[in-house]
C-alpha positions as semicolon CSV with decimal commas, in nm:
position;residue;x (nm);y (nm);z (nm)
1;M;2,065;0,003;-0,173
2;G;2,171;0,302;0,036
3;L;2,121;0,379;0,401
4;D;1,812;0,569;0,314
5;S;1,608;0,264;0,232
6;R;1,574;0,176;0,605
7;L;1,250;0,266;0,780
8;S;1,343;0,461;1,093
9;G;1,092;0,561;1,357
10;M;1,076;0,914;1,221
11;R;1,031;0,791;0,866
12;L;0,741;0,575;0,977
13;V;0,588;0,876;1,157
14;G;0,629;1,077;0,837
15;L;0,466;0,809;0,625
16;G;0,177;0,796;0,876
17;V;0,132;1,172;0,871
18;G;0,147;1,176;0,492
19;F;-0,112;0,899;0,468
20;A;-0,343;1,094;0,701
21;G;-0,295;1,393;0,475
22;V;-0,389;1,196;0,161
23;A;-0,696;1,051;0,340
24;A;-0,806;1,411;0,428
25;L;-0,735;1,527;0,068
26;V;-0,953;1,265;-0,095
27;G;-1,210;1,250;0,181
28;L;-1,153;0,885;0,263
29;D;-1,481;0,754;0,400
30;V;-1,489;0,379;0,441
31;S;-1,788;0,377;0,675
32;G;-2,049;0,299;0,411
33;G;-1,831;0,286;0,103
34;D;-1,827;0,031;-0,171
35;F;-1,614;-0,266;-0,064
36;L;-1,466;-0,317;-0,407
37;S;-1,356;0,047;-0,432
38;V;-1,193;0,033;-0,089
39;A;-1,026;-0,299;-0,183
40;A;-0,892;-0,149;-0,508
41;I;-0,749;0,151;-0,321
42;S;-0,591;-0,081;-0,061
43;I;-0,427;-0,292;-0,336
44;T;-0,298;0,025;-0,504
45;V;-0,147;0,153;-0,179
46;L;0,012;-0,186;-0,117
47;G;0,156;-0,191;-0,472
48;Y;0,294;0,162;-0,445
49;S;0,452;0,075;-0,110
50;L;0,610;-0,252;-0,216
51;G;0,687;-0,168;-0,579
52;P;0,998;0,042;-0,528
53;I;1,141;-0,210;-0,279
54;I;1,082;-0,501;-0,519
55;V;1,233;-0,307;-0,803
56;D;1,536;-0,212;-0,600
57;R;1,600;-0,553;-0,448
58;K;1,489;-0,799;-0,722
59;L;1,483;-0,610;-1,052
60;S;1,765;-0,355;-1,032
61;S;1,966;-0,534;-1,303
62;A;1,671;-0,571;-1,542
63;P;1,613;-0,302;-1,805
64;S;1,357;-0,062;-1,661
65;V;1,164;-0,030;-1,988
66;A;1,116;-0,410;-2,001
67;V;0,993;-0,417;-1,635
68;I;0,755;-0,128;-1,704
69;A;0,626;-0,293;-2,023
70;A;0,569;-0,621;-1,839
71;S;0,398;-0,444;-1,548
72;L;0,163;-0,244;-1,766
73;T;0,078;-0,547;-1,979
74;I;-0,011;-0,755;-1,673
75;N;-0,211;-0,465;-1,533
76;A;-0,403;-0,426;-1,863
77;L;-0,484;-0,799;-1,868
78;I;-0,613;-0,783;-1,513
79;Y;-0,833;-0,481;-1,585
80;A;-0,960;-0,601;-1,929
81;P;-1,254;-0,804;-1,797
82;F;-1,374;-0,513;-1,583
83;A;-1,346;-0,278;-1,885
84;W;-1,537;-0,528;-2,098
85;L;-1,816;-0,556;-1,834
86;T;-1,856;-0,173;-1,818
87;W;-1,801;-0,093;-2,186
88;P;-2,013;0,208;-2,291
89;T;-2,318;0,140;-2,505
90;E;-2,263;0,450;-2,725
91;A;-1,958;0,517;-2,947
92;V;-1,658;0,663;-2,768
93;P;-1,550;0,998;-2,920
94;A;-1,210;1,017;-3,088
95;N;-1,088;1,281;-2,842
96;A;-1,162;1,042;-2,552
97;W;-0,947;0,776;-2,727
98;W;-0,663;1,026;-2,775
99;S;-0,689;1,118;-2,407
100;I;-0,660;0,752;-2,313
101;V;-0,351;0,714;-2,534
102;A;-0,191;1,029;-2,380
103;L;-0,271;0,906;-2,028
104;G;-0,120;0,568;-2,099
105;A;0,185;0,688;-2,285
106;V;0,280;1,003;-2,101
107;C;0,113;1,000;-1,765
108;T;0,166;0,626;-1,698
109;A;0,460;0,488;-1,899
110;G;0,657;0,816;-1,889
111;A;0,594;0,855;-1,516
112;F;0,709;0,497;-1,453
113;I;1,042;0,568;-1,634
114;I;1,100;0,866;-1,406
115;F;0,987;0,659;-1,104
116;F;1,247;0,390;-1,183
117;A;1,520;0,653;-1,222
118;L;1,417;0,802;-0,889
119;I;1,445;0,456;-0,723
120;A;1,798;0,423;-0,854
121;E;1,889;0,779;-0,747
122;V;1,741;0,812;-0,399
123;G;1,638;0,460;-0,302
124;P;1,301;0,291;-0,261
125;A;1,199;0,431;0,077
126;R;1,237;0,796;-0,032
127;T;1,080;0,725;-0,369
128;T;0,751;0,608;-0,218
129;V;0,697;0,959;-0,077
130;I;0,610;1,081;-0,429
131;T;0,291;0,872;-0,404
132;Y;0,181;1,101;-0,118
133;V;0,274;1,428;-0,287
134;N;0,106;1,330;-0,620
135;P;-0,254;1,345;-0,498
136;G;-0,184;1,667;-0,315
137;V;-0,056;1,837;-0,624
138;A;-0,347;1,699;-0,826
139;V;-0,601;1,840;-0,585
140;I;-0,431;2,179;-0,563
141;L;-0,410;2,200;-0,945
142;G;-0,777;2,110;-0,960
143;V;-0,854;2,408;-0,734
144;L;-0,629;2,648;-0,920
145;I;-0,688;2,540;-1,284
146;L;-1,025;2,372;-1,286
147;G;-1,198;2,589;-1,027
148;E;-1,276;2,297;-0,801
149;P;-1,382;2,389;-0,446
150;L;-1,121;2,447;-0,177
151;T;-1,249;2,211;0,093
152;P;-1,147;2,170;0,461
153;G;-0,992;1,833;0,362
154;I;-0,760;2,014;0,124
155;V;-0,672;2,287;0,373
156;I;-0,590;2,020;0,637
157;G;-0,462;1,744;0,414
158;F;-0,206;1,922;0,188
159;P;0,002;2,058;0,480
160;L;-0,007;1,710;0,636
161;V;0,117;1,559;0,312
162;L;0,406;1,810;0,296
163;A;0,496;1,765;0,662
164;G;0,480;1,384;0,631
165;S;0,695;1,396;0,315
166;F;0,956;1,611;0,495
167;L;0,963;1,379;0,802
168;A;0,984;1,067;0,581
169;T;1,262;1,192;0,356
170;R;1,486;1,395;0,579
171;R;1,824;1,257;0,653
172;A;1,884;1,131;1,004
173;P;2,107;1,360;1,205
174;T;2,463;1,235;1,218
175;M;2,614;1,161;1,547
176;E;2,937;1,346;1,589
177;S;3,176;1,185;1,825
178;E;3,261;1,393;2,124
179;P;3,618;1,407;2,251
180;H;3,675;1,165;2,538
181;A;3,820;1,302;2,861
């Protein structure tokens, strides 16, 4: 684990700014929201925050594909009862099943392989920043490709995400020793 896995004051400020940006992007409103939805988001945030650190400290010698397979299997088992309770009453079209397969194989398993490589390359603290940039890119692509509305939350949130990511990942200035008199 490199020097970059420590949480300096500026890195914490960057993570806070990035979190505020994500909240602005998605329009986080917990005032009257559904408790289960807010709890699920909180658990996800906790997992994304702790996951890279656990992988780096406890699972760095384990094969990444095995860790990913175990993680996704456990996750599927946890979500299975909720899927069963909300199963659609009509037949699910084939293209929806293919979309689910693509999301699982490419967007989830493939992304995890890249995520693990990133942890090994830049360390867990810098890797977590991708979880801030990801929603920003998704929202911007939604505006550009799907014609979704450009909201004030996007205009405010995306620059905050970028600024927070910069602050959280920049290298600390090195102290050069001055000649003594």
